[in-house]
N, C-alpha and C positions, 0 to 999 in steps of 0.2 A: 326510381330504382337506385339503390345504393351500390356504389362501386366497391369492388373487393379491395381489401387492404392487405398489403404485404407486410412482411417483417420490418421493412425499412420505412414504411409510411405510417406506422401506427402512432397515434398521439398518446401522450401519457394519460392514464386514467387516474382519477382522484384516489380510488381505493388502493391502487398499486403504489402510488406515492405515499399514501398514509402508512402502508405496510413498511415501506423503506424507511420512513421517518421513525416509526415505532421501533424497528429493529436497530436502527442507528442509535436512537436514544438509549436503548437497553445496553448496547455494546460500548457506548462512549460516554454517556452522561446520566445514567440512571440514579446514581447515588451522589450525595453531597457530603463533603467532610463537614461535620458539625462546627458551627461558628465561623465558617468561611463560605465563599462563593465557589470554591474549587470543587469541580465535579469529576466523576470517573464512572466507568461502567463495568460490564462483565469482562471486557477485553483484558485489562490488567489482572483481574482476578483469575481468569482462565490461564493467563501467562504464568501463574504460580505453579501450575502442573506441567512439568517438563514434557515436551513433545506432544502429548495428548491435548493439552490446553492450547498450544500454538496451532495445532492442526484444526481444532474446533473453531478457533477464532478466524483462521484463514478461510475455512469452509463457509462460515457465515458471511464474511466479506465477499467471497467469490459469488455467493448466491445473490447478494445485493447488487454486485456489478452486473451479473447476468440479467437480473430484473431490469436494471436501468438501461442496459444495452438493448434489451427486447423492446423497450418503449421509447426509443428515439435517441439514445446517446450515440454520438458520432464515433468513428474509429479512433480519432485523436483523443477524445475524452476517455474512452474505454482504456486506451493505452496509458494515459496519465493516471487513471484510477488504479490500474494494475500495478503501476510503479509505486503509488502510495501504499498499497497493500503489501507489495514485495518489501519495501523499506520497513514497514511495520513488522512483518514476519521475520525478516533478516535480523534487525536489531533487537526485536522482542525476544528472540530465541537465545540471546546472550544471557547467561546467568547473572542475576542481581542487577546489572546495568540495564539489561533488557526489560526487567520489571519496572524500573524507574521510567524508561523510555515509553513503555506502554501506558503509563499514567499521563504522560505529556503529549504524545503524538497520537492524534485521533484520526486515523486514516478514513474511517467510515464517515465521520462528520465532514472531513475535507471533501470527500467524494460527493456527498449530498450538496454541499455548497457549490461545487463545480456543476452539478446537475441543474441546480436552480439557476445559476448564471447562464448555463447553456439554453435552458428554456426561456428565460426572461430576456436575455440580451443577444442570443445567438452566438455566444462564445464557444470556443473549442470545436469549431466546425472542421471538417476535413479528415484526412487519413492520418493514422498514427505511424506511417512508414518512416518518416524522417526522424521521429522520436526513437523508434526502435533501432534504426541505423546509428543514431547518435549514441544510444546506450551501448550497443555492441562495440562501436569504436572506442568508447570510454572504457569498457571492460577489457578490451584488448590492450589499450595503452596502460591501464593499471596493471594488468598481468605482466606485460613486458617490463614495466618499472619494478615490479616485485621480483621477477626473475633476475633482473640486473642487480637489485639490492641484495638478494640472496647470494648471488655469485660474488659480489664484492665482500660480503660478510664471510663467506667460506674462504675466499682468498686471504683475507686479513687474518682469520683464525689459523689457517694453514701456515702463513708466514710467522705468526706469533709462536706457534708450536715449534717450528723449525729453529727459531732463534733461541729457544731454550736448550736445544741439543747441540 
């Protein structure tokens, strides 16, 4: 008699990983620049359409992560994957520079490589709590530094304006 499998004990099925591989290839490596080995996918092409393209690309990446999480990805790995996608979405949304970034940074491909290392070598085990705490602390530190820099800039500008009068 077969024991019931829970969400956390599922093993990856070949067809699910094939789907993840196909979608990742489409998003990150589908096309090749003629005469080179340089590849790109739909992600940078979608990035050419402000907001809508970035949302579509983010949605596809989120579906990939959900599929990978459903079939055995640890909390730590899911957190790292979400950080990859967040970086891709954040920098990819910057006009012009973001389009160039989308051609070079392939978040989905990185996530699949992490998944394969997770299955093959047992890497990325455990919870993502420490990573989340680290990211939150980093955001707070950067925010405080930005507020301090803004304060210094306003103070300098105010003193400069006062010296003219």
